[in-house]
C-alpha positions as CSV (number, residue, x, y, z in Angstrom):
1,M,133.6,141.7,143.9
2,E,134.8,144.8,145.8
3,G,137.0,144.4,148.8
4,T,134.3,145.7,151.1
5,E,131.9,143.0,149.9
6,V,134.6,140.3,150.4
7,R,135.2,141.4,153.9
8,K,131.5,141.5,154.6
9,L,131.0,138.0,153.2
10,A,133.9,136.7,155.3
11,A,132.4,138.2,158.5
12,L,128.9,136.7,157.7
13,E,129.7,133.3,156.3
14,D,130.1,131.3,159.5
15,T,126.6,132.0,160.7
16,H,124.6,133.3,157.8
17,W,121.9,130.8,156.6
18,W,122.8,131.1,152.9
19,Y,126.5,130.2,153.4
20,R,126.0,127.6,156.0
21,E,123.6,125.7,153.7
22,R,126.0,126.0,150.8
23,R,128.7,124.4,152.9
24,H,126.3,121.5,153.7
25,L,125.5,121.1,150.0
26,L,129.3,121.0,149.2
27,G,129.9,118.3,151.8
28,K,126.9,116.3,150.5
29,A,128.1,116.5,146.9
30,L,131.5,115.0,148.0
31,Q,130.1,112.0,149.9
32,G,131.9,108.9,148.6
33,V,134.4,110.9,146.6
34,T,138.0,110.0,147.4
35,P,139.9,113.1,148.5
36,G,142.8,114.5,146.5
37,R,144.1,117.8,145.3
38,A,141.4,120.4,145.0
39,L,141.0,124.0,143.9
40,D,138.4,126.4,145.3
41,I,138.0,129.1,142.7
42,G,136.6,132.4,144.1
43,A,137.2,131.2,147.6
44,A,136.7,134.7,149.2
45,G,136.7,134.1,153.0
46,G,137.6,130.4,152.5
47,G,134.4,128.9,154.0
48,N,134.2,126.2,151.3
49,T,137.9,125.7,151.3
50,R,137.8,124.8,155.0
51,V,135.0,122.3,154.2
52,L,137.3,120.6,151.7
53,R,140.2,120.6,154.2
54,D,138.0,119.1,156.9
55,L,136.9,116.3,154.5
56,G,140.5,115.3,153.9
57,W,141.2,117.1,150.7
58,T,144.3,119.1,150.0
59,P,142.7,122.4,148.9
60,V,144.0,125.7,147.6
61,A,141.9,128.8,147.9
62,M,142.1,130.8,144.7
63,E,141.1,134.5,144.4
64,Y,141.4,137.0,141.6
65,G,141.4,140.0,143.8
66,E,144.0,141.0,146.4
67,E,141.4,141.5,149.2
68,G,139.9,138.0,148.9
69,A,143.4,136.4,148.8
70,E,144.4,138.3,151.9
71,V,141.3,137.1,153.8
72,A,141.9,133.4,152.9
73,H,145.5,133.7,153.8
74,E,144.7,135.3,157.1
75,R,142.6,132.3,157.9
76,G,145.5,129.9,157.4
77,L,144.6,128.6,154.0
78,A,146.9,127.8,151.2
79,T,146.1,130.6,148.8
80,V,146.9,131.7,145.3
81,R,146.0,134.8,143.3
82,A,145.1,133.9,139.8
83,D,142.6,134.4,136.9
84,A,140.2,131.5,136.3
85,R,140.8,132.0,132.6
86,H,144.5,131.3,133.0
87,L,145.0,128.8,135.8
88,P,148.7,128.5,136.9
89,L,148.4,124.7,137.2
90,A,149.6,121.7,135.2
91,D,147.3,119.6,133.0
92,A,145.3,116.9,134.7
93,S,146.8,117.9,138.1
94,L,143.6,118.1,140.2
95,S,140.9,115.8,141.4
96,L,138.4,118.5,142.2
97,V,137.5,122.0,141.2
98,V,134.9,124.0,143.1
99,A,133.5,127.1,141.5
100,F,130.6,128.3,143.7
101,D,129.3,131.7,142.5
102,I,132.2,132.6,140.2
103,L,131.3,131.9,136.5
104,E,128.8,134.7,136.6
105,H,131.6,137.2,137.3
106,I,133.5,136.3,134.2
107,E,132.7,137.7,130.8
108,E,134.6,134.8,129.1
109,D,133.0,132.0,131.1
110,D,133.8,129.6,128.2
111,M,137.6,130.3,128.7
112,A,137.3,129.6,132.4
113,V,135.4,126.3,131.9
114,T,137.9,125.1,129.3
115,E,140.8,125.9,131.7
116,I,139.1,124.0,134.5
117,N,138.7,121.0,132.2
118,R,142.4,121.2,131.4
119,V,143.6,121.0,135.0
120,L,141.2,118.3,136.0
121,R,142.1,114.6,135.9
122,P,140.0,112.5,133.5
123,D,138.2,111.1,136.5
124,G,137.9,114.5,138.3
125,T,134.9,116.4,139.5
126,F,133.7,119.9,138.8
127,L,131.2,121.4,141.3
128,V,129.5,124.5,140.1
129,A,127.0,127.0,141.6
130,V,125.7,130.0,139.7
131,P,122.8,132.5,140.2
132,A,119.8,131.4,138.2
133,D,117.1,133.1,136.1
134,P,117.8,136.4,134.3
135,K,114.3,137.5,135.6
136,L,115.8,137.8,139.0
137,W,118.4,140.4,137.9
138,S,118.6,143.3,140.3
139,D,120.9,145.9,141.9
140,H,122.3,143.1,144.0
141,D,123.8,141.5,140.9
142,V,125.3,144.9,139.9
143,A,126.7,145.4,143.4
144,V,128.5,142.1,143.4
145,D,129.8,142.4,139.9
146,H,127.7,139.8,138.1
147,V,127.7,139.9,134.3
148,R,124.9,137.3,133.9
149,R,122.4,135.0,135.6
150,Y,122.1,131.5,134.1
151,T,119.3,129.3,132.9
152,R,119.6,125.6,132.8
153,E,120.1,125.8,129.1
154,T,122.9,128.4,129.1
155,L,124.7,126.7,131.9
156,S,124.5,123.3,130.2
157,S,125.8,124.9,127.0
158,V,128.9,126.5,128.5
159,L,129.8,123.3,130.3
160,H,129.3,121.1,127.3
161,R,131.4,123.4,125.1
162,G,134.1,123.3,127.8
163,G,134.3,119.5,127.6
164,F,132.1,118.4,130.5
165,D,129.3,115.9,130.9
166,I,126.7,116.9,133.5
167,A,126.0,114.3,136.1
168,A,123.4,116.3,138.0
169,M,121.8,119.8,137.8
170,T,119.5,120.9,140.6
171,S,117.8,124.1,141.7
172,W,118.5,125.5,145.1
173,N,116.8,128.1,147.2
174,V,113.4,127.2,145.6
175,L,111.2,127.8,148.6
176,L,112.5,131.3,149.2
177,R,112.6,132.4,145.6
178,P,109.4,134.5,145.8
179,V,110.8,136.3,148.9
180,V,114.2,136.9,147.2
181,A,112.5,138.2,144.0
182,M,110.3,140.6,146.0
183,R,113.1,141.9,148.2
184,R,115.5,142.5,145.3
185,K,113.0,144.5,143.4
186,K,112.6,146.9,146.3
187,A,116.2,147.0,147.5
188,S,119.3,148.7,146.1
189,G,122.8,147.3,146.3
190,S,124.0,144.0,147.7
191,D,121.8,142.0,150.1
192,L,124.7,140.5,152.0
193,D,123.3,141.6,155.4
194,D,123.9,140.7,159.0
195,L,120.5,139.3,159.9
196,H,118.8,139.3,163.3
197,P,119.3,135.9,164.9
198,V,115.5,135.2,164.9
199,V,115.3,136.0,161.1
200,N,118.4,134.0,160.4
201,G,117.0,131.0,162.4
202,A,113.7,131.1,160.5
203,L,115.5,131.2,157.1
204,T,117.8,128.4,158.2
205,A,114.7,126.3,159.0
206,I,113.2,126.9,155.6
207,I,116.3,126.2,153.6
208,T,117.0,123.1,155.7
209,A,113.5,121.8,155.0
210,E,114.2,122.1,151.2
211,R,116.7,119.3,151.6
212,Y,113.8,116.8,152.1
213,L,111.3,118.2,149.6
214,P,110.9,117.2,145.9
215,V,111.6,120.8,144.6
216,K,115.0,120.5,143.1
217,Q,113.7,120.7,139.5
218,L,111.6,123.8,140.1
219,P,112.8,127.4,139.5
220,G,115.2,128.5,142.3
221,V,117.6,131.3,143.0
222,S,120.7,129.2,142.2
223,L,121.7,126.2,140.0
224,L,124.0,123.5,141.3
225,V,125.9,121.2,139.0
226,T,128.1,118.2,139.3
227,A,130.1,117.6,136.1
228,H,133.0,115.4,134.9
229,P,135.4,115.8,132.0
230,R,134.1,114.2,128.9
231,G,135.8,110.9,128.2
């Protein structure tokens, strides 16, 4: 992701409906999990890293690019620049790895998943979020340097090949999928926008309602996975 996009994300993530709900989902996924050492890969502005910190984890924000690492460091987070395909960490040294919207940026996603498996403890947790459905490919994906969008099958395959068992896989942003598909067909470039408060509030209400509806197995804009190293 280009530096301008990272800065834009950092400016938006505290209030934007998309990022606020993702932080909620991260917190929910970690309910009942004993905190330990954690790595947030592709942390960008560090919104998810701060969630981990507030939940009692000892997190490090990891960024490949200089701009993202600078943003996380400016926000007072422990930060490291590294490549997800070559993690500068010891074997079995982490209890948690979070990779929200990162695997789709990496050509060799198999390498990244295998490395994540290496650094996780046998009882560790891997939380993954990726953009779903190649049919939704648009200029937005190009602008933010995606190399793919995943299906349930392709995501399951890369995780299994990397040594993980999947505990849960759910769709997210199901209710707004038709709107996203229509908008991205018409728009050019990234859709990381600063929304009018009324629009942001309406979208927040819709995505919040999704928490309580039986839609998590329907097609959505993203896929969310909880996985554990295969014993």
